[in-house]
C-alpha positions as CSV (number, residue, x, y, z in Angstrom):
1,D,13.6,265.3,-103.5
2,H,11.6,268.3,-104.4
3,L,10.4,268.6,-100.8
4,H,14.0,268.6,-99.7
5,D,14.7,271.6,-101.9
6,I,11.8,273.6,-100.4
7,H,13.0,272.8,-97.0
8,L,16.5,273.9,-97.8
9,H,15.2,277.1,-99.3
10,Q,13.2,277.8,-96.1
11,Q,16.3,277.3,-94.0
12,Q,18.3,279.8,-96.0
13,H,15.4,282.2,-95.7
14,N,15.3,281.8,-92.0
15,Q,19.1,282.3,-91.9
16,M,18.7,285.6,-93.7
17,D,16.0,286.7,-91.3
18,N,18.3,285.8,-88.4
19,N,21.1,287.8,-89.9
20,N,18.9,290.8,-90.3
21,N,17.7,290.6,-86.7
22,Q,21.3,290.3,-85.6
23,Q,22.3,293.4,-87.6
24,Q,19.4,295.3,-86.0
25,I,20.4,294.1,-82.6
26,Q,23.9,295.2,-83.2
27,Q,22.8,298.6,-84.5
28,I,20.6,299.1,-81.4
29,Q,23.5,298.1,-79.1
30,Q,25.8,300.5,-81.0
31,Q,23.3,303.3,-80.6
32,Q,22.9,302.5,-76.9
33,Q,26.7,302.5,-76.5
34,Y,26.9,305.8,-78.3
35,I,24.3,307.3,-76.1
36,R,26.1,306.1,-73.0
37,Q,29.3,307.5,-74.3
38,Q,27.6,310.8,-75.1
39,E,26.1,310.9,-71.5
40,L,29.5,310.1,-70.0
41,F,31.1,312.8,-72.1
42,I,28.5,315.3,-71.2
43,S,28.8,314.6,-67.5
44,S,32.6,314.9,-67.8
45,M,32.2,318.3,-69.5
46,C,29.9,319.3,-66.6
47,S,32.5,318.3,-64.0
48,P,35.9,319.9,-63.1
49,P,38.1,321.0,-64.7
50,Y,35.4,322.2,-67.2
51,G,32.4,322.5,-65.0
52,F,30.1,323.7,-67.8
53,P,26.3,323.9,-67.2
54,K,24.6,320.9,-68.6
55,R,21.9,322.9,-70.4
56,L,24.7,324.5,-72.5
57,V,26.8,321.3,-72.9
58,E,24.0,319.1,-74.3
59,P,23.1,321.2,-77.3
60,A,26.9,321.7,-78.0
61,V,27.5,318.0,-77.9
62,Q,24.6,317.5,-80.3
63,L,26.2,320.0,-82.7
64,F,29.9,319.3,-82.4
65,G,30.1,315.8,-81.1
66,Q,33.0,315.4,-78.8
67,N,35.0,318.4,-80.1
68,I,36.0,320.0,-76.8
69,E,37.4,323.1,-78.5
70,K,34.1,323.9,-80.2
71,I,32.1,323.0,-77.1
72,T,34.2,325.3,-75.0
73,Q,33.7,328.1,-77.6
74,Y,29.9,327.5,-77.7
75,V,29.5,327.4,-73.9
76,G,31.6,330.5,-73.5
77,L,29.8,332.4,-76.1
78,M,26.3,331.3,-74.9
79,D,27.3,332.2,-71.3
80,Q,28.2,335.8,-72.4
81,L,25.1,336.2,-74.6
82,L,22.8,334.9,-71.9
83,D,24.3,337.3,-69.4
84,M,23.2,340.1,-71.6
85,G,19.6,339.0,-71.0
86,F,18.8,337.5,-74.4
87,S,16.6,334.4,-74.5
88,H,18.2,330.9,-74.6
89,E,16.7,330.1,-78.0
90,L,17.9,333.4,-79.6
91,C,21.4,333.0,-78.1
92,H,21.6,329.5,-79.4
93,E,20.3,330.5,-82.9
94,S,22.7,333.4,-83.0
95,A,25.7,331.3,-81.9
96,I,25.0,328.7,-84.7
97,V,24.2,331.2,-87.4
98,N,27.3,333.2,-86.7
99,D,29.8,330.3,-86.4
100,L,30.4,331.0,-82.7
101,D,31.7,334.5,-83.6
102,F,31.1,336.8,-80.6
103,D,30.8,340.2,-82.4
104,R,28.7,338.8,-85.1
105,S,26.4,337.1,-82.6
106,I,25.9,340.3,-80.7
107,D,25.1,342.2,-83.9
108,Y,22.6,339.5,-84.8
109,L,20.9,339.6,-81.4
110,V,20.7,343.3,-81.4
111,S,19.2,343.3,-84.9
112,K,16.6,340.8,-83.7
113,Q,15.3,343.1,-81.0
């Protein structure tokens, strides 16, 4: 009878392992789904009616998720800052540090020169 108990315990243990694996698989699937959604979202932001450049959309989506208003702000600001000849890294840093505020971002960039 003692052997039977050990066997039962082993089964429960295996069951727990299986559950853990399933949870991990689900998490991976959710991550993959999320990544696919992000990719679809990014490509939709790069297509009409938005037509934003992908190199500006990707960091914006990482920062703001699928908040179109914020992404639009970020892309618009970055576009203007980049037009002024500042480096991409600096413009990005400035946009974030200054909460996407145009005037403050300009001041920041000028002070960095």
